[in-house]
C-alpha positions in Angstrom: 2.2 5.8 -27.6 2.4 2.0 -27.3 -1.4 1.9 -28.0 -0.8 3.8 -31.2 1.9 1.4 -32.2 -0.4 -1.6 -31.4 -3.1 0.1 -33.5 -0.6 0.5 -36.4 0.4 -3.2 -36.1 -3.3 -4.1 -36.2 -3.8 -2.0 -39.3 -0.8 -3.6 -41.0 -2.1 -7.0 -40.0 -5.5 -6.2 -41.4 -3.8 -5.0 -44.6 -1.8 -8.2 -44.7 -4.9 -10.3 -44.3 -6.8 -8.1 -46.8 -3.9 -8.8 -49.2 -4.9 -12.5 -49.0 -8.5 -11.5 -49.7 -7.3 -9.6 -52.7 -6.3 -12.8 -54.5 -8.8 -11.9 -57.1 -7.5 -8.4 -57.4 -4.0 -9.9 -57.9 -4.8 -10.7 -61.4 -5.8 -7.1 -61.9 -2.7 -6.1 -60.1 -0.6 -8.0 -62.5 -2.0 -5.8 -65.1 -1.0 -2.7 -63.1 2.6 -4.0 -62.5 3.9 -1.6 -65.0 2.1 1.3 -63.4 3.2 0.5 -59.8 2.9 -2.8 -58.1 4.3 -1.3 -54.9 0.9 0.2 -54.3 -0.5 -3.2 -53.1 0.2 -4.1 -49.5 1.4 -7.6 -49.0 4.3 -9.4 -47.2 6.4 -9.6 -50.4 6.2 -5.9 -51.0 9.5 -4.2 -50.1 7.7 -1.0 -49.2 5.5 -2.9 -46.8 8.6 -4.6 -45.3 10.4 -1.3 -44.9 7.4 0.3 -43.3 7.0 -2.7 -40.9 10.8 -2.6 -40.0 10.6 1.2 -39.4 7.6 0.6 -37.2 9.5 -2.1 -35.2 12.5 0.3 -34.8 10.2 3.0 -33.6 8.6 0.7 -31.1 12.0 -0.4 -29.8 13.1 3.2 -29.4 9.9 4.1 -27.6 10.2 1.2 -25.3 13.8 2.2 -24.6 12.6 5.6 -23.6 9.5 4.6 -21.7 11.2 1.8 -19.7 13.4 4.2 -17.7 10.4 6.4 -17.0 8.4 3.4 -15.8 11.3 2.3 -13.6 11.6 5.9 -12.2 7.9 5.8 -11.5 8.1 2.5 -9.7 11.1 3.7 -7.7 9.3 6.9 -6.8 6.2 4.9 -5.6 8.4 2.6 -3.6 10.1 5.5 -2.0 6.7 7.1 -1.2 5.5 3.9 0.3 8.7 3.5 2.4 8.3 7.1 3.7 4.6 6.4 4.5 5.5 3.2 6.4 8.2 5.1 8.3 5.7 7.8 9.3 3.2 5.3 10.4 5.8 3.3 12.3 6.9 6.6 14.0 3.3 7.4 14.9 2.8 3.9 16.3 6.0 4.1 18.3 5.0 7.5 19.7 1.6 6.0 20.6 3.2 3.1 22.4 5.5 5.4 24.3 2.4 7.4 25.5 0.7 4.2 26.5 3.8 3.2 28.5 3.9 6.6 30.2 0.2 6.3 31.1 0.7 2.9 32.6 3.8 4.1 34.5 1.7 7.0 35.9 -1.1 4.7 36.8 1.4 2.4 38.6 2.8 5.3 40.5 -0.7 6.4 41.5 -1.6 2.9 42.6 1.6 2.8 44.8 0.6 6.1 46.3 -2.9 4.8 46.9 -1.6 1.7 48.6 0.7 3.8 50.8 -2.1 6.1 51.7 -4.4 3.2 52.4 -1.8 1.6 54.7 -1.4 4.9 56.5 -5.2 5.1 56.9 -5.4 1.6 58.2 -2.7 2.4 60.8 -4.6 5.5 61.9 -7.8 3.6 62.1 -6.1 0.9 64.2 -4.8 3.7 66.6 -8.3 5.1 66.9 -9.6 1.7 67.9 -6.8 1.4 70.5 -7.7 4.8 71.9 -11.3 3.6 72.2 -12.8 5.4 69.3 -15.0 3.8 66.7 -13.1 2.8 63.5 -13.8 4.8 60.4 -15.0 3.0 57.3 -12.1 2.3 55.0 -12.2 2.8 51.2 -11.8 -0.2 48.9 -8.4 -1.7 48.7 -6.8 -1.8 45.2 -3.9 -4.2 44.6 -1.4 -4.4 41.8 -3.0 -7.7 40.6 -6.4 -5.9 40.2 -4.7 -3.1 38.3 -3.0 -5.7 36.0 -6.3 -7.5 35.5 -8.1 -4.2 34.6 -5.4 -3.3 32.1 -5.5 -6.8 30.5 -9.3 -6.7 30.3 -9.2 -3.3 28.6 -6.5 -4.4 26.2 -8.6 -7.5 25.4 -11.5 -5.2 24.3 -9.5 -3.2 21.9 -9.6 -5.7 18.9 -13.4 -5.8 19.4 -13.7 -2.0 19.2 -11.1 -1.6 16.3 -12.5 -0.2 13.1 -10.7 -1.3 10.0 
């Protein structure tokens, strides 16, 4: 709608500039004054001025009607973006919660492993006291090793991320 109004303004401006180009025709127009000088488009013509004023009023009315719609559209988009952000934030929070749960589970398993390892070490020591040959022990895993492993894996994530 605003494009049409701009087009009408352009047409009126071209008519206005054409009116200047019609300076030669003005002498002929003076002869036609008795017939109807209002037929020539120029800035002094009251019909032209009324048409231009009517066009301006129409443009103002259209802008008054379009502006609330544009504001509604902007508000709807802002609401949609807020909702999308909240969903993404919720998904990230849920992901972090699952990561925390996995880390807690790993920590519990490491603690169990350390207890079992300590028990095996005591049993192996008793076997040696009784004169038996000690059994080979599995690798010991400490909390510091666990922390280092987790840190190393977290350090690799930015390198693997695909944006």
